[in-house]
C-alpha positions as CSV (number, residue, x, y, z in Angstrom):
1,M,103.8,62.3,126.3
2,G,106.9,64.3,125.4
3,W,107.4,67.5,123.2
4,E,108.6,65.1,120.4
5,A,105.2,63.3,120.4
6,V,103.4,66.7,120.5
7,W,105.3,67.9,117.4
8,Q,104.7,64.6,115.5
9,L,101.0,64.9,116.2
10,A,100.9,68.6,115.1
11,L,102.8,67.8,111.9
12,K,100.5,64.9,111.2
13,Q,97.4,67.0,111.7
14,Y,99.0,69.8,109.5
15,G,99.6,67.3,106.7
16,A,95.9,66.3,106.8
17,E,94.7,69.8,106.1
18,T,93.9,71.2,102.7
19,V,96.4,73.5,100.8
20,E,94.3,76.6,101.5
21,M,94.4,75.8,105.3
22,R,98.1,75.2,105.2
23,I,98.7,78.5,103.6
24,L,96.5,80.2,106.1
25,I,98.3,78.4,109.1
26,L,101.6,79.5,107.7
27,L,100.6,83.2,107.2
28,L,99.2,83.1,110.8
29,A,102.4,81.6,112.2
30,A,104.6,84.2,110.2
31,F,102.3,87.0,111.6
32,L,102.7,85.7,115.1
33,V,106.5,85.5,114.8
34,L,106.7,89.1,113.5
35,M,104.5,90.4,116.3
36,V,106.7,88.7,119.0
37,L,109.9,90.2,117.3
38,I,108.4,93.7,117.3
39,G,107.3,93.2,120.9
40,L,110.7,92.2,121.8
41,K,112.2,95.1,120.1
42,H,110.0,97.6,121.9
43,A,110.4,95.9,125.2
44,F,114.2,96.2,125.1
45,R,114.3,99.7,123.7
46,S,115.7,102.4,126.0
47,A,113.3,105.0,127.2
48,E,115.6,108.0,126.4
49,P,114.0,110.8,124.5
50,R,114.8,110.8,120.8
51,P,116.0,113.9,119.1
52,S,113.1,115.6,117.1
53,P,113.6,115.8,113.3
54,A,114.9,119.0,111.8
55,P,112.5,121.9,111.6
56,I,111.2,122.6,108.1
57,P,112.3,126.0,106.9
58,T,109.5,128.5,106.2
59,A,111.2,130.4,103.4
60,P,111.9,128.6,100.2
61,K,115.3,128.2,99.0
62,P,116.3,130.3,96.0
63,Q,115.9,128.3,92.7
64,P,118.4,128.7,89.8
65,V,117.0,130.8,86.9
66,R,115.5,128.6,84.3
67,V,114.7,129.6,80.8
68,K,111.5,128.4,79.5
69,M,111.6,127.2,75.9
70,P,108.6,127.9,73.7
71,M,106.6,124.9,72.9
72,R,105.9,124.1,69.3
73,R,102.3,123.1,68.6
74,A,101.3,120.9,65.8
75,T,99.5,122.5,62.9
76,R,95.9,121.6,62.8
77,K,94.5,119.8,59.8
78,C,91.1,120.3,58.3
79,A,88.8,117.6,59.6
80,K,87.2,116.9,56.1
81,R,90.5,116.0,54.5
82,T,91.7,113.7,57.3
83,I,88.5,111.8,57.6
84,R,87.8,110.9,54.0
85,R,90.8,111.3,51.9
86,Q,89.6,108.9,49.1
87,M,86.2,110.5,48.8
88,A,85.6,112.6,45.7
89,P,85.1,116.3,46.4
90,R,81.5,117.4,46.5
91,P,80.3,119.4,43.6
92,S,79.7,123.1,44.2
93,I,76.4,124.2,42.9
94,R,76.4,127.5,41.1
95,R,73.0,129.1,40.6
96,A,72.3,131.5,37.8
97,Q,71.7,135.0,39.0
98,L,68.1,136.1,38.6
99,P,67.5,139.4,37.3
100,S,66.5,141.8,40.0
101,P,63.0,143.3,39.7
102,S,63.2,147.0,39.2
């Protein structure tokens, strides 16, 4: 049995699987290829020390002067007018002044 027969048998078995299993097999194969490539990259990388990143300055850089514009606020409305505009105004009750007992 040669490699060609092995590949034909593998493709025949792959074709018999459900769609979910096919997707899972492809994802696992892609993950395997990615791990192999990352391993090869690290295997052939030189062992020379790398320069450290630039140190972070402790003092903040001076910022340009910014003028803060005053924010305009919306005028507040009375809640009674905004809630029921079509409603007739409530009558005001005026009571007669009783004579004070003296």
